[in-house]
Wavefront OBJ file of the C-alpha trace (Angstrom):
o trace
v -4.492 25.412 -13.372
v -3.615 22.054 -13.404
v -5.418 19.615 -10.528
v -3.044 16.855 -9.142
v -5.191 14.048 -7.450
v -3.971 11.156 -5.315
v -4.954 7.444 -4.939
v -7.008 5.987 -2.032
v -5.849 7.906 1.262
v -3.881 5.419 3.057
v -4.077 5.019 6.768
v -2.350 7.492 9.787
v 1.010 6.637 10.399
v 1.802 4.763 6.801
v 4.831 5.752 4.536
v 4.873 5.089 0.920
v 6.516 4.639 -1.353
v 4.975 4.482 -4.479
v 1.788 6.254 -5.505
v -0.503 7.132 -8.127
v -1.984 10.323 -8.897
v -4.476 11.885 -11.939
v -3.272 15.207 -12.907
v -5.902 17.171 -14.887
v -4.189 19.809 -17.325
v -5.954 22.120 -19.444
v -3.788 21.688 -22.512
v -4.645 18.356 -24.530
v -2.676 15.036 -23.459
v -2.355 13.690 -26.901
v 0.169 16.962 -27.400
v 2.019 16.469 -24.703
v 5.742 14.079 -25.169
v 5.507 11.725 -22.096
v 8.909 11.972 -21.798
v 9.224 15.833 -21.670
v 6.494 15.640 -19.611
v 7.912 13.551 -16.903
v 10.680 15.357 -17.144
v 9.031 18.962 -16.175
v 7.401 17.580 -13.797
v 9.811 16.162 -11.919
v 11.684 19.909 -12.110
v 8.971 21.275 -10.792
v 8.098 18.643 -8.360
v 9.742 19.696 -4.292
v 12.114 17.574 -2.312
v 10.979 14.029 -2.207
v 8.476 13.790 -4.488
v 9.841 12.184 -7.767
v 7.482 11.290 -10.764
v 8.313 7.742 -12.528
v 5.667 7.622 -15.174
v 2.739 9.046 -16.965
v 0.300 8.060 -19.688
v -2.360 10.692 -20.903
v -6.104 9.484 -20.037
v -9.044 8.825 -22.537
v -11.983 11.703 -22.223
v -14.592 10.030 -19.872
v -12.118 7.021 -18.519
v -12.429 6.505 -15.217
v -10.838 8.196 -12.261
v -7.719 6.816 -10.545
v -10.037 6.360 -7.527
v -12.457 4.451 -9.232
v -9.950 2.120 -10.885
v -7.536 1.262 -7.577
v -9.049 -1.921 -6.348
v -5.948 -3.268 -4.282
v -3.184 -1.679 -2.067
v -0.098 -3.396 -1.563
v 2.005 -2.875 1.975
v 5.505 -4.217 3.435
v 5.769 -4.033 6.574
v 8.488 -5.243 8.726
v 8.803 -7.198 12.061
v 11.635 -7.445 14.407
v 13.352 -10.663 14.308
v 13.411 -10.680 17.729
v 10.246 -10.471 18.030
v 8.956 -13.278 16.411
v 12.445 -15.212 17.209
v 12.176 -18.951 15.519
v 8.174 -18.711 14.604
v 7.533 -20.423 11.265
v 6.211 -16.774 9.716
v 4.902 -18.235 6.169
v 2.804 -20.939 8.433
v 1.147 -18.410 10.405
v 0.689 -16.004 7.091
v -1.323 -19.117 5.731
v -3.025 -19.261 8.990
v -4.090 -15.725 8.981
v -5.868 -16.520 5.049
v -7.429 -19.664 6.506
v -9.124 -17.647 9.268
v -12.697 -16.906 9.170
v -12.647 -13.647 10.735
v -10.108 -10.738 11.392
v -10.745 -8.289 14.041
v -10.151 -4.841 13.058
v -10.381 -1.521 15.351
v -12.680 1.559 14.145
v -12.724 4.278 16.383
v -15.713 2.600 18.807
v -16.154 -0.562 17.355
v -14.659 -4.155 16.280
v -15.420 -4.821 12.706
v -14.454 -7.920 10.618
v -10.975 -6.681 8.461
v -11.135 -10.389 6.682
v -13.458 -9.690 4.058
v -10.269 -7.162 2.471
v -7.814 -9.200 3.230
v -6.236 -10.866 -0.613
v -3.082 -11.683 0.616
v -0.285 -12.152 3.115
v 2.893 -13.783 2.790
v 6.158 -13.213 3.859
v 8.215 -10.797 1.666
v 11.504 -12.160 1.464
v 14.064 -10.378 0.149
v 12.603 -7.016 0.755
v 15.686 -5.323 2.545
v 15.653 -2.785 -0.602
v 12.620 -2.085 -0.662
v 12.485 -1.442 3.153
v 15.548 0.392 2.930
v 13.771 2.849 0.332
v 10.938 3.536 2.865
v 13.643 4.134 5.367
v 13.466 1.199 7.439
v 16.441 -1.428 8.622
v 17.637 -3.690 11.210
v 17.298 -7.289 11.253
v 13.800 -7.098 9.966
v 11.449 -9.922 8.570
v 9.191 -8.351 6.169
v 5.549 -9.312 5.919
v 3.844 -8.016 2.323
v -0.033 -7.696 2.492
v -2.084 -7.118 -0.181
v -5.952 -6.113 0.533
v -9.403 -4.970 -1.549
v -10.166 -1.180 -1.408
v -13.580 -0.065 -2.707
v -16.523 1.561 -1.494
v -17.301 -0.499 1.272
v -14.274 0.392 2.675
v -10.309 -1.012 2.934
v -8.783 -3.317 5.251
v -5.823 -1.675 7.494
v -2.624 -3.476 7.407
v -2.409 -2.461 11.136
v -5.500 -4.747 11.226
v -3.872 -8.307 9.862
v -0.286 -7.233 11.893
v -2.432 -7.366 15.054
v -4.315 -10.209 14.311
v -0.830 -11.985 13.087
v 1.703 -11.076 16.015
v -1.103 -11.952 18.241
v -0.835 -15.715 16.448
v 2.324 -15.497 17.006
v 2.179 -14.794 20.286
v -0.220 -17.543 20.826
v 2.326 -20.278 19.500
l 1 2 3 4 5 6 7 8 9 10 11 12 13 14 15 16 17 18 19 20 21 22 23 24 25 26 27 28 29 30 31 32 33 34 35 36 37 38 39 40 41 42 43 44 45 46 47 48 49 50 51 52 53 54 55 56 57 58 59 60 61 62 63 64 65 66 67 68 69 70 71 72 73 74 75 76 77 78 79 80 81 82 83 84 85 86 87 88 89 90 91 92 93 94 95 96 97 98 99 100 101 102 103 104 105 106 107 108 109 110 111 112 113 114 115 116 117 118 119 120 121 122 123 124 125 126 127 128 129 130 131 132 133 134 135 136 137 138 139 140 141 142 143 144 145 146 147 148 149 150 151 152 153 154 155 156 157 158 159 160 161 162 163 164 165 166 167 168
């Protein structure tokens, strides 16, 4: 019986348009034609799930959850909310901060250690549309480190960014 293992969990309320997965099979992957395999996966997949590529893993190769060390997010901000504020400068200022408060159930943590990059995403209408997000929007690309010690949540960085925008 095949076993599908998805990458690190997304924060609650976060939609995904692209994910990685490990698929364990009983048969030897060296004997499988990858193109045919992807076609077979798509034929059996439920609506809304589409496989785009596959590759065989060597015996003993690290699991997906051990190989992924970053996550990329694309957030949409209503232009009416940010007005004429320089989003690029606000993103740079966020990167320069020594501390970024993140909320976790009953405590506040410093989420700055996981923030790798944050920047305006420029022409991202196609990516936002793929996720079903449309309107007069400005997009922000957020890259966070993920690992055994946790990960930052996009909401941590958006709250800090929007707070900084409100202060201007």
